[in-house]
C-alpha positions in Angstrom: -54.8 -12.5 25.8 -55.9 -12.2 22.2 -58.4 -9.4 23.1 -55.6 -7.5 24.9 -53.4 -7.7 21.8 -56.2 -6.4 19.6 -56.9 -3.6 22.1 -53.2 -2.6 22.0 -53.1 -2.6 18.2 -56.3 -0.6 18.0 -54.9 1.9 20.4 -51.7 2.2 18.4 -54.0 3.2 15.5 -56.4 5.4 17.4 -54.1 7.6 19.4 -51.9 8.7 16.4 -55.1 9.5 14.5 -56.3 11.5 17.5 -53.0 13.4 17.6 -53.1 14.3 13.9 -56.7 15.4 14.2 -56.0 17.6 17.1 -53.1 19.3 15.3 -55.3 19.8 12.3 -57.9 21.5 14.5 -55.3 23.8 16.1 -54.0 24.7 12.6 -57.5 25.7 11.5 -58.0 22.8 9.1 -61.6 22.2 10.1 -62.7 20.0 7.1 -59.7 17.7 7.3 -60.0 17.4 11.1 -63.6 16.5 10.7 -62.8 13.8 8.2 -60.1 12.3 10.3 -62.5 12.6 13.3 -64.8 10.1 11.6 -62.1 7.5 11.4 -61.0 8.3 14.9 -64.5 7.8 16.3 -64.9 4.4 14.6 -61.5 3.2 15.9 -62.3 4.5 19.4 -65.6 2.7 19.7 -64.0 -0.6 18.7 -61.2 -0.2 21.3 -63.5 0.9 24.1 -66.1 -1.8 23.2 -63.4 -4.5 23.7 -62.4 -3.1 27.1 -65.9 -2.7 28.3 -66.9 -6.2 27.1 -64.9 -7.7 30.0 -64.2 -5.3 32.8 -62.8 -8.1 35.0 -59.9 -8.5 32.5 -57.1 -6.3 33.8 -54.9 -7.3 30.9 -57.3 -5.5 28.6 -57.1 -2.4 30.6 -53.4 -2.5 30.8 -53.2 -3.0 27.0 -55.5 0.0 26.6 -53.3 2.2 28.8 -50.0 1.1 27.3 -51.4 1.4 23.8 -52.5 5.0 24.6 -49.1 6.0 25.9 -47.2 4.4 23.0 -49.7 5.8 20.6 -49.1 9.3 21.8 -45.4 8.8 21.1 -46.1 7.5 17.6 -48.5 10.4 17.0 -45.9 12.9 18.0 -43.4 11.4 15.6 -46.0 11.4 12.8 -46.9 15.0 13.5 -43.2 16.0 13.4 -42.8 14.3 10.1 -45.9 15.9 8.6 -44.8 19.3 9.9 -48.1 21.0 9.1 -48.2 24.8 9.0 -45.7 27.6 9.1 -43.0 28.8 11.5 -41.7 32.2 12.1 -38.0 32.4 12.8 -36.1 35.3 14.2 -32.3 35.3 13.9 -30.3 37.7 15.9 -26.7 38.2 14.7 -23.8 40.5 15.6 -23.1 42.0 12.1 -25.0 42.6 8.9 -24.5 39.4 6.8 -25.7 40.1 3.2 -24.4 36.7 2.1 -26.6 34.9 4.5 -29.7 37.0 3.6 -29.0 36.4 -0.1 -28.6 32.6 0.4 -31.9 32.4 2.4 -33.8 34.3 -0.2 -32.1 32.3 -3.0 -33.5 29.0 -1.6 -37.0 30.5 -1.1 -37.2 31.9 2.4 -38.8 35.2 3.1 -36.3 37.5 5.0 -36.9 40.9 6.4 -33.9 42.6 8.1 -33.6 45.3 10.6 -31.0 46.9 12.8 -31.9 46.6 16.5 -30.4 47.7 19.8 -28.8 44.9 21.8 -27.8 45.3 25.5 -24.3 46.4 24.6 -24.3 47.0 20.8 -26.2 47.3 17.6 -27.3 43.9 16.3 -29.1 42.7 13.2 -32.4 40.9 13.2 -33.7 38.7 10.4 -37.4 38.0 10.5 -38.4 35.0 8.4 -41.4 32.8 7.8 -41.3 29.4 6.3 -43.2 26.1 6.0 -42.6 24.1 9.1 -41.1 21.2 7.1 -38.2 23.6 6.1 -37.3 24.8 9.6 -34.3 22.5 10.0 -33.0 23.5 6.6 -33.3 27.1 7.6 -31.4 26.6 10.8 -28.7 24.6 9.0 -28.1 27.5 6.5 -28.0 30.1 9.2 -25.6 28.0 11.2 -23.3 27.7 8.2 -23.0 31.4 7.8 -23.5 32.5 11.5 -22.5 29.7 13.9 -23.2 31.9 17.0 -26.6 33.2 15.8 -29.4 33.3 18.3 -32.4 31.7 16.6 -35.9 31.6 17.9 -38.8 29.9 16.2 -42.5 30.0 16.9 -45.7 29.1 15.1 -48.0 31.9 13.9 -51.7 31.3 14.2 -52.4 33.0 10.9 -51.1 35.7 8.6 -52.4 37.7 5.7 -50.6 39.0 2.6 -46.9 39.5 2.3 -44.2 37.7 0.4 -44.8 34.2 1.9 -47.6 32.8 -0.2 -46.7 32.5 -3.9 -43.2 33.9 -4.0 -41.7 31.4 -1.6 -43.1 28.5 -3.6 -41.9 29.9 -7.0 -38.4 30.8 -5.6 -38.0 27.3 -4.1 -39.0 25.6 -7.4 -36.6 27.9 -9.3 -33.8 27.0 -6.9 -34.5 23.2 -7.1 -34.6 23.4 -10.9 -31.3 25.3 -10.9 -29.7 22.8 -8.5 -30.7 19.8 -10.7 -29.1 21.5 -13.7 -25.8 22.0 -11.9 
C-alpha cells in the first residue's frame, strides 16, 4: 500500500515534468528541455523501479496508471499557466474600427490591418501577434469593441524581424507605467 502511494506521488511529479519538457522541445527551447529531461529521467527511473520491484502487486500498477492520467491533467494545467511562446491572432470584423486598433496598439499588441473580401461584403482583418500569456487579454479587448468579431488564434513555429520583438515589450511597459500613474 505504501509503495503504491509513493508510485502515485512520483507519477504526479514525473508526468507534469514530461509535459513541460515536451512543450519546450516543440517550442524549440532545446537547452531548457534537456535540463528538464535530466530531472524527468531521474523521477521516471524511481517510479518504474518501484513498479518493477514487485510485478505481482497490481495496486502498484494501478497507482502508476492513475498517476500517469492525473499527471497529464496537472501537466496540461501547468502548461496553460506558463503559456510559453507566441500566438498569432486574426480578427475578422464588419467595419473598420480605428478605436479598437488604437487600443490594441496602446497596450502593446502588434496590429496589421487590411481590407478583405468576405462572401457578401468587404470586411476588415486585423493580424496580430502576441505572447501566449496575453491571448485572453487580447480577446477580451476585441470583444469589448467588437462583440461579434470572428477571432482565430494559432501558434507560429517561428518568425523573424518585424514589430513584435522589442516594440511590444516597450509599449506594454509604457502602458503599465501610465496605468499605475492614473
